N, C-alpha and C positions, 0 to 999 in steps of 0.2 A: 505492500499499499504507501501511498505518497503523503508525506507531509511538508506542507508549504508554510514557512516563516516569512511573514512580512515584516520589516521593520519601518516603523513610523507612526504618527498619531492615527488611532483606528476611526477617529473624526474624519479623516482624509483618506485613509487607504481602504476602508470599504467601499468607498466610492468606485475604488477601480474594478471590483468582483460585480460579473454579471448578475441581473435580477433573478431569482427563482433559482439560484446554482448551488444551494446547500441544502442538505436535509434536516440539519438541528444545528441549536447553538447551546453549548454548555460554557458558561462564564462565570468567573467571580471577579467582579471589579474591585478595585482600591475602594476600602471603607473609608467613610467621611472621618475626616479628622484625625486619623489614627496615625498615619505613617508618612513622611517624606521619602520618596526614593529618588530625591536629587534630580528631577529633571522639571524645566522650568514649564512643560505642558502637561504635566500630571493632572489627573483627576483624583478628586479626595481633599483637596486642601483649600476650597472654597470657603468663604467666610458664613455663609449660612447653609441651613440644610435645602433651603430652596434652590439655591445656586447649583447645590450638587444634583439634585434632584433632575433640574433640567439639563445637565450635561448628560446624565443618562438616558433620559428619554431621547435626547438627539442622537446618542450613539445606537441605542436598539430600534430607533425608527428606520435607520439606516439598515441594522440586521434583518428588520422584518422585509425590508425590500429584497435583501439578498437570499432569504428564505424561499423554499418552495410554499405552494399553497398550503400542502400538508405538514410544514414544518413545525416544529417545536421549539420552544426555548426554556433552559433549565437555569436559574439565575439564583446564586448562591449569595447572600448578605448577611452579614453581621451588624449589631446595633452600635451606636454611641451613646456617650452622655454629653449633655452641655457644660459649656464653661470650661471643661478641660480636655475636651476631644478624647477620653479615655474611655474606651468600651472595649474591653478585651474580648476581640471577636474570635477567638482561639487558634488562630492561625500563626504559630510559633512566630514572632517578628520581634523587631526593634522598633520601638515606638518613638514618638515625636519625642525631643527631649523636654526635660522638666521646664525649662523658662518658655519654650514655644507651647507647652501644656498651659501653663499658667497665664501666659500673656492672653491666651483665647477667652474672650467673654461669652456669656451665654446670648446666643442669638434672641433676636427679638420675638415675643412670644413663648420662649422657654426661660425657667429658672434655672439658677446653678445646681448641678447635679440630678436635673432632669434626665430621664431617659427619653433620647429623641424618637425612636420608633421608625429609624430610616429605611428598614426593610418593607413595612408596610407604606410608608410615603412614597418609594419608588413603586410598589406594586401597582398603587391606586392610581399613579400618574400614568403608568403605562397601560393600564385598564382604558383609563380616560384616554389615552392616545390611540385606542383601536385595538390593543391586544385582548383576547380572550383570557381571563383570570382562572386557570383550571383547578390548581392545587396549591395549598401552602404546605411544604412539608418541612418538619423539624429535624434537623441535624443535630441528634444528642450525643455529646462527647463524653465518654467513660473519664477520659483523662483531661479535663480542660486547663488552661493554665492557671495557676493560682492568682488568687486577688486578695491582697492585704487590706479588706474591708470587712466592717463589723456592724454596719447599720444595712446591710441587705444580703441576699444569697449570693455565692458567686456565680457567675455567666458560665452555663455550660451547654447552651444550644444556639445554633444559628438559622437560618431560614433557606429553604431553596424553593424557590417557586417556579410552577410549571406554568408557562404562558404559550399560547399558540396563536398563529396566523388566521385560522379559521376556526369554524364551528366544528368541523370534521378533519382530523389529522391522525397521522401516523403515531401508534402507539401500540407497543408489544406489552401486553399486560404479564404474559407467561414468563419473558426474560426475566423479570423481576420479581416473580412470584415467591411467596414465602413458605419455607416448610410449616406443618402444623406442628406444634408442641403437645399435641393431644389428640385423640380420635374426635372426629368430628361426624355428624349425622350424614348419612348419605341421603339427602335431601332430593337428588335427581329420581331414585326410585319412588319417591313419594309423589313429587311435583314435575318432573320431568323440565323444570326450568332452567336448567344449566346448558348452555351450548357448547360444542367443540372450541378449543382455545380460549376460553374465557380465564384461566389461569387460577381457575379454584381448585381442579384436580389434574395432576400431573401423570405422566407415564409412571408404571410401578406400583399404582394404588392397589390397595387390599381392603376388599370389604368383608366384615366380619358382624354377623347380628346386627344388620342396619347400619352399621357404622364405617367409615373410611378411614384408613391409617395408612401413612406414608402418603399422607396426600399434600397438597399446596393450599394457600389461600392468596386474594388478591394481596398485593403490596399495601401495607400501610402507611398511614402519614408521618411515623416517627421513624427514623433510621438512626439506629445506633453506631456509629463509626468513629473509631479513634483518631486523633490527629496524627501525625506523622512529621518528626523533625525532617528538615531537608539541609545537607551540610554545605549548599551553594551560598552564595551572596543573596540571593532572592529570599526574603523573609517568609513571605506569604504565599504557603503553597497548600493547594487544595489536596486532601487525601486521594490516591488513585481509586480507592475502593468506592468514594463519593461520585466521582466522576465515569466509574463503570457502571454504577446502575442508572445513570442519567443516559447514557451513550447505549446501552443496551434497549432500555425503553425507548428512546426518540429516535433512532437512527437505523436504518435496516443495512445488513451486511453489505459493503461494498459502496454503501452511501458517504457522504462527505459531513464532517462535522466542524463547525467554526468556532473560534474564541477570539473575540475581540480583545482580550485582556490575556495574552498568551503567558506572561510571567515566564515560570520556569518549564512552561511545555507540559503540564501534565495531561491537559487535555489531548494533546497530540501523541503523548506518548503512549496512553490508554486507548485511543482510538485505533492506533497501529496495531496493537496488540489485538485488538477485537476485530480486525479486518475491515476498518471503515480508514478512510482518506481523513484529513484535516487540513483546516487552514488556520494557522496563528497570525493574530496582530499583536505587535509587541513595540511600544515606545522606545524602550531604552535598548540601546543595542547590544549593550554588556549583557541583558537577561536574554535576548535573542540567541546569542553564541551560547549561553549556558544551556537553553533548550536545545539548540542544535545538540550540542555535545551529550546532552542527557538521554535525547532519543534515540541516537545514533548507537551512542554507547550501550545501552540497555537492549536495544533489538538490531543489533549489526547485521543480522540476515534478512532482514525483512524491511526496516525503515529505508525509505528514500526521501531524505531533506534536500528541498530546493529553496533558495533564497527569496 
């Protein structure tokens, strides 16, 4: 499979891609007010949440143009707190230095220490811009980043939103169906409601006394996936297991996955392993180089990485 890495601002580079040319987008943009990636054109250091949301709406409006009519967008976002810009999204990271955090004042309409609600602000703005908002998924982290707070619980989750370009879209429920941990009633024998490929029962099932064991069920909206450290210079890396679920459900084999915030290349790496093509846009040339080395190094027999 082929992985193409395009270095440059995605607000510009996405315009070079043909309309309706990709099957799926899996992406985790920089979170608001959390990290400085050392590039003047970066998204994430806007003065207000509204400015940040507007930038993401513009990016994903262009993503929608590039998607096929049956395409899906899987968007991972963590939240932030007002005033200090500190909202441990859980992607092992070097945060803004202390002086930068203290210098940031609470934006209008927010009080110091307020949880901003960035993920839902973005989701609702994308919905208003024409996307179908189909599901909110909780990424539950069993190993969250520790926080030295004593007046609230430690943040141990982020959101993944499933958004679509059209009311009908390509989605493989069976690919991410979950194994049941207990026998379930064989409702099909009673009602005949199940259809082939529903994802509720998989091959190898066993019926006993009206129950099915070794069955699967439709994926739930809570995904428990551990964070993973990354030794490279890019601090915010999506766990491959998270990208894998999104790609399996949202892109057919041989299709193409897009990530406008390519970062360390996780989306491309996982897509290649799963038999999908990938297009990554990355602002920072250093991160583009890291992503290429990571993909080729991990899949030397399969990856074809082009600039």
